[in-house]
matplotlib code that plots the C-alpha trace (Angstrom):
import matplotlib.pyplot as plt

x = [0.0, 2.8, 4.6, 1.4, 1.0, 4.6, 4.3, 1.1, 2.8, 5.8, 3.4, 1.6, 4.4, 5.1, 1.5, 1.5, 4.6, 3.1, -0.1, 1.8, 3.8, 0.6, -0.8, 2.4, 2.3, -1.2, -0.3, 3.0, 1.5, -1.0, -4.0, -2.1, 1.0, -1.1, -2.9, 0.4, 1.9, -1.2, -1.1, 2.6, 2.0, -1.0, 1.0, 3.7, 1.0, 1.6, -2.1, -2.1, 0.2, -2.0, -5.2, -3.4, -2.4, -5.9, -7.6, -5.4, -6.3, -10.0, -9.6, -7.6, -9.2, -12.7, -13.9, -11.0, -11.6, -8.7, -10.9, -13.1, -10.0, -9.1, -12.5, -12.3, -8.7, -9.5, -12.1, -9.7, -7.0, -9.4, -10.4, -6.7, -6.1, -9.0, -11.0, -14.2, -16.6, -14.7, -14.4, -18.1, -19.0, -16.5, -17.8, -21.4, -20.6, -18.9, -21.9, -24.2, -22.2, -21.3, -24.0, -23.1, -19.3, -17.6, -16.2, -19.6, -19.3, -16.1, -17.7, -20.7, -18.4, -16.3, -19.3, -20.4, -16.8, -16.7, -19.8, -18.6, -15.4, -17.5, -19.5, -19.2, -19.9, -23.4, -24.4, -23.9, -26.1, -26.1, -26.8, -23.4, -24.2, -27.6, -26.1, -23.3, -25.9, -27.9, -24.8, -23.8, -27.4, -27.5, -24.3, -25.3, -28.7, -27.4, -24.2, -24.8, -21.9, -19.4, -16.3, -17.1, -20.5, -18.9, -16.6, -19.6, -21.6, -19.3, -19.4, -23.2, -23.5, -21.4, -23.6, -26.7, -25.0, -24.1, -27.6, -29.2, -26.9, -27.9, -31.6, -30.9, -28.9, -31.8, -34.4, -32.5, -32.3, -36.1, -36.6, -34.4, -36.3, -39.6, -40.8, -41.9, -43.9, -41.0, -38.6, -41.0, -41.1, -37.3, -36.9, -39.7, -38.2, -34.8, -36.2, -38.3, -35.7, -32.5, -33.2, -29.7, -27.7, -25.7, -27.9, -31.1, -31.6, -30.9, -33.5, -36.0, -35.5, -36.1, -39.1, -40.7, -39.7, -41.4, -44.5, -44.6, -44.1, -46.9, -49.2, -48.4, -49.1, -52.4, -53.3, -52.5, -54.5, -57.5, -57.4, -57.1, -60.2, -62.1, -61.1, -62.3, -65.7]
y = [0.0, 2.4, 1.5, 2.3, 5.7, 6.5, 5.7, 7.8, 10.8, 10.4, 10.4, 13.6, 16.0, 14.0, 14.4, 18.0, 18.7, 16.7, 18.7, 22.0, 20.8, 20.2, 23.5, 25.2, 23.5, 24.7, 28.3, 28.2, 30.1, 32.9, 33.3, 36.1, 33.9, 31.0, 33.2, 34.7, 31.2, 30.1, 33.1, 32.7, 29.1, 30.1, 32.7, 30.2, 27.9, 25.3, 24.9, 21.6, 23.2, 26.3, 24.3, 22.6, 26.0, 27.5, 24.4, 24.6, 28.3, 27.5, 24.7, 26.7, 30.1, 29.6, 33.0, 34.9, 37.4, 35.6, 32.4, 34.1, 34.6, 31.0, 29.8, 31.7, 30.7, 27.0, 27.3, 29.1, 26.5, 23.7, 25.6, 26.1, 22.3, 21.7, 20.0, 21.7, 19.7, 20.5, 24.1, 24.4, 23.1, 25.4, 28.5, 27.6, 27.2, 30.6, 32.2, 30.6, 31.8, 35.2, 36.4, 40.1, 39.7, 41.9, 38.7, 37.4, 38.6, 36.6, 33.6, 33.6, 33.9, 31.0, 28.8, 29.5, 28.8, 25.5, 24.3, 25.8, 23.7, 20.6, 21.3, 18.4, 18.0, 18.6, 15.0, 14.9, 16.1, 19.9, 20.1, 21.7, 24.4, 25.1, 25.4, 27.6, 29.8, 30.1, 31.2, 33.7, 35.1, 35.4, 37.3, 39.7, 40.3, 41.0, 42.9, 44.3, 46.8, 44.5, 43.6, 39.9, 40.4, 41.9, 38.8, 36.5, 37.9, 36.2, 32.8, 33.1, 33.3, 30.2, 28.3, 29.3, 28.3, 24.9, 24.2, 25.4, 23.2, 20.1, 21.0, 21.3, 18.1, 16.2, 18.0, 17.0, 13.4, 13.4, 15.1, 12.6, 9.8, 11.4, 12.1, 15.5, 16.5, 15.7, 17.6, 20.6, 20.7, 20.8, 23.5, 25.6, 25.3, 26.4, 29.4, 30.6, 30.2, 31.1, 33.8, 35.1, 31.9, 31.0, 28.1, 30.2, 30.6, 26.9, 26.0, 28.3, 26.6, 23.1, 24.3, 25.3, 22.0, 20.2, 22.2, 21.5, 17.8, 17.6, 19.5, 17.0, 14.1, 15.6, 16.2, 12.6, 11.4, 13.6, 12.2, 8.7, 9.3, 10.5, 7.4, 5.2, 6.8]
z = [0.0, 0.9, -2.4, -4.4, -2.7, -3.3, -7.0, -7.1, -5.6, -8.0, -11.0, -10.0, -10.9, -14.1, -15.2, -14.2, -16.3, -19.2, -19.0, -19.0, -21.9, -24.0, -23.0, -24.0, -27.4, -28.0, -26.9, -28.8, -31.7, -31.5, -33.8, -35.6, -36.0, -37.4, -39.9, -41.1, -41.5, -43.4, -45.7, -46.3, -47.3, -49.4, -51.3, -52.0, -53.4, -50.7, -50.3, -48.3, -45.6, -45.7, -45.0, -42.1, -40.6, -41.1, -39.7, -36.6, -36.2, -36.4, -33.9, -31.4, -31.8, -33.1, -31.9, -33.3, -36.1, -37.9, -37.9, -40.6, -42.7, -42.2, -43.3, -46.6, -47.3, -46.7, -49.4, -51.7, -51.1, -52.1, -55.2, -56.2, -55.6, -58.0, -55.2, -56.4, -54.3, -51.0, -52.1, -52.8, -49.4, -47.7, -49.6, -48.9, -45.2, -45.2, -46.9, -44.4, -41.4, -42.6, -45.1, -44.7, -45.0, -47.6, -49.2, -50.2, -53.8, -54.1, -52.4, -54.8, -57.8, -56.6, -56.0, -59.6, -60.8, -58.9, -60.7, -64.0, -63.8, -63.8, -66.9, -69.3, -73.0, -74.4, -74.3, -70.5, -67.6, -67.5, -63.8, -63.1, -65.7, -64.1, -60.6, -61.9, -63.7, -60.5, -58.5, -61.1, -61.4, -57.6, -57.6, -60.4, -58.8, -55.3, -56.3, -59.8, -59.6, -58.1, -60.1, -59.6, -61.2, -64.3, -64.5, -64.0, -66.9, -69.4, -67.7, -67.2, -71.0, -71.4, -69.0, -70.9, -74.2, -72.7, -71.4, -74.7, -76.8, -74.8, -75.3, -79.0, -79.1, -77.5, -79.7, -82.8, -81.7, -81.3, -84.7, -86.5, -84.8, -86.0, -82.5, -83.5, -80.4, -78.1, -80.4, -80.6, -76.8, -76.6, -79.2, -77.7, -74.2, -75.6, -77.4, -74.5, -71.7, -73.6, -76.2, -76.5, -77.1, -80.2, -81.2, -81.2, -84.9, -85.5, -82.9, -84.4, -87.8, -86.3, -84.4, -87.7, -89.2, -86.3, -86.7, -90.4, -89.9, -87.3, -89.6, -92.4, -90.1, -89.1, -92.7, -93.6, -90.6, -91.6, -95.2, -93.9, -91.8, -94.9, -96.9, -94.1, -94.2]

ax = plt.figure().add_subplot(projection="3d")
ax.plot(x, y, z, "-o")
ax.set_aspect("equal")
plt.show()
């Protein structure tokens, strides 16, 4: 019993020193030091190291004003690493937590850019183009005079072109397969929703061809009905 108590008393100062050591490690760098290290790594394009420093800053000093900077730069780091899904989540979290922050125009532009980077060919799902278009529209509507809105206008047009081209691609497939009603719906949707796209005139031509084809079919059916009588 005496030996156990003796060992216990001997362990107390060791645990105390160990605990102090951990505390000292945590407090070794201030929030300002961590943000400076993170920014230095970010500017050197060492994005993995930057994320590590910014994550540490957020963990140790969650209520520091530098934590907001860390949140944004983590998102930017993921974007620069072409990790667009992670970047999108980080940007959306920032927007949710800090809706009135002065960086919101940049955040909205980056969200649109993340989706834009994932736009595929016209024979693939255009959901990324639609989400990108929504983000750019939101940016332009909320901050019409902002520099990011002016940059977004060009990419917004490219999103609309991509979506319209897929509508045309599907419409043309239906037209060639002689499914004229389905083709007409696609061409009409394109013309109504995307009036300023490159493919507009071509879609208008095929809309008229669909209408003519449907009229011819109706005429044949009407004549067929007369002969049956």
